[in-house]
C-alpha positions in Angstrom: 7.8 35.1 -1.5 11.1 33.7 -0.4 11.6 32.4 3.2 13.8 35.0 4.9 14.7 33.3 8.1 17.0 30.3 8.4 20.7 29.2 8.4 23.1 29.8 5.8 26.8 28.7 5.1 29.2 31.2 3.6 30.5 29.8 0.3 32.6 32.6 -1.1 33.5 36.3 -0.9 34.2 39.1 -3.5 36.6 41.9 -2.4 35.7 41.2 1.3 39.3 41.4 2.7 40.0 44.6 0.5 36.7 46.2 2.0 38.0 45.4 5.6 41.4 46.6 4.9 40.1 49.8 3.7 38.1 50.3 6.7 41.2 50.1 8.7 41.4 46.4 9.6 45.1 45.3 9.5 45.5 43.5 6.1 46.7 40.3 7.5 43.7 40.0 10.0 41.3 41.0 7.1 42.7 38.2 5.0 42.3 35.7 8.0 38.6 36.9 8.5 38.1 36.6 4.7 39.3 32.9 4.8 36.6 31.9 7.5 33.3 30.1 6.4 30.9 31.0 9.2 27.3 30.2 9.5 24.7 33.0 9.4 21.5 32.8 11.2 18.7 35.1 10.6 15.6 35.1 12.7 12.5 37.5 12.5 9.9 37.4 15.1 7.4 40.3 14.4 9.4 43.5 14.5 12.5 42.0 16.0 15.3 40.8 13.8 18.3 38.8 15.2 21.2 38.2 12.8 23.9 35.7 14.3 27.3 34.8 12.9 28.4 31.4 14.2 32.0 30.2 13.7 33.2 27.1 15.5 32.2 27.6 19.3 31.6 31.2 19.0 28.4 33.2 18.3 28.1 36.9 17.7 24.5 38.3 17.5 23.1 41.6 16.7 19.5 42.4 17.6 17.4 44.9 15.6 13.8 46.2 15.6 12.5 47.0 12.3 12.6 50.6 11.1 14.1 51.8 14.5 17.5 53.0 15.3 19.4 50.6 17.7 22.9 50.5 19.3 24.8 47.5 17.5 28.2 46.6 19.0 30.5 44.9 16.4 33.9 43.3 16.4 36.7 45.3 18.1 34.0 46.7 20.3 33.0 49.4 17.8 29.4 50.8 18.7 27.2 51.6 15.6 24.0 53.2 15.3 22.1 50.9 13.0 18.4 50.8 11.4 17.2 47.8 9.7 14.4 47.6 7.1 12.6 45.0 5.1 11.3 45.3 1.7 10.2 42.1 -0.4 13.2 39.8 -0.2 15.7 42.2 1.3 16.9 43.2 4.8 19.0 46.6 4.6 21.0 47.7 7.6 22.2 51.3 7.5 24.8 52.1 10.1 26.7 55.2 11.4 29.9 54.8 13.1 31.4 56.7 16.1 33.0 59.2 13.7 30.1 59.7 11.6 30.9 57.4 8.9 28.1 55.4 7.2 27.7 52.0 5.6 25.0 49.7 4.4 24.7 46.0 4.6 22.0 44.5 2.1 21.0 40.9 2.5 19.1 39.9 -0.6 17.5 36.5 0.0 16.7 33.8 -2.7 15.2 30.3 -2.5 18.7 28.9 -2.2 20.7 31.6 -0.1 21.6 35.2 0.5 23.9 37.6 -1.3 25.1 40.0 1.2 26.4 43.3 -0.2 28.6 45.7 1.9 28.8 49.4 0.8 30.6 52.3 2.6 30.0 55.8 2.2 33.8 56.4 1.5 34.2 55.9 -2.2 37.9 54.7 -1.4 36.3 51.5 0.3 35.5 48.8 -2.3 32.0 47.2 -2.2 32.2 43.7 -1.2 29.9 40.7 -1.5 29.4 37.5 0.5 27.5 34.6 -0.8 25.7 32.3 1.5 23.9 28.9 0.9 20.7 28.0 2.8 21.4 24.8 4.9 
């Protein structure tokens, strides 16, 4: 079994800024976010899962409980209702936004890193992938 927890450096994105722009983030801001290379830290302790994004001197963390819906505040102070599940080498977060829209973040872990897939319910929002290398 692959080790799930650890620290991971973003190495590249596929269709990430397009995904953000289709969700309503202004295009220029989406491109700036796309150009950053944050570190992702994943910690699992029993049923508690913490996923932190670290960029320069800033850390943003989301705390989850396996198989339970929790409130998750993301950028721009948007409050989501999110549930995280774990299966084999994958963490999957299903979220519902304030207007009922849904999306999924899938973290597929390998020995060398993570492939994060972002899927929106809206077919007009392109699926994005983020590739992280274990550090």
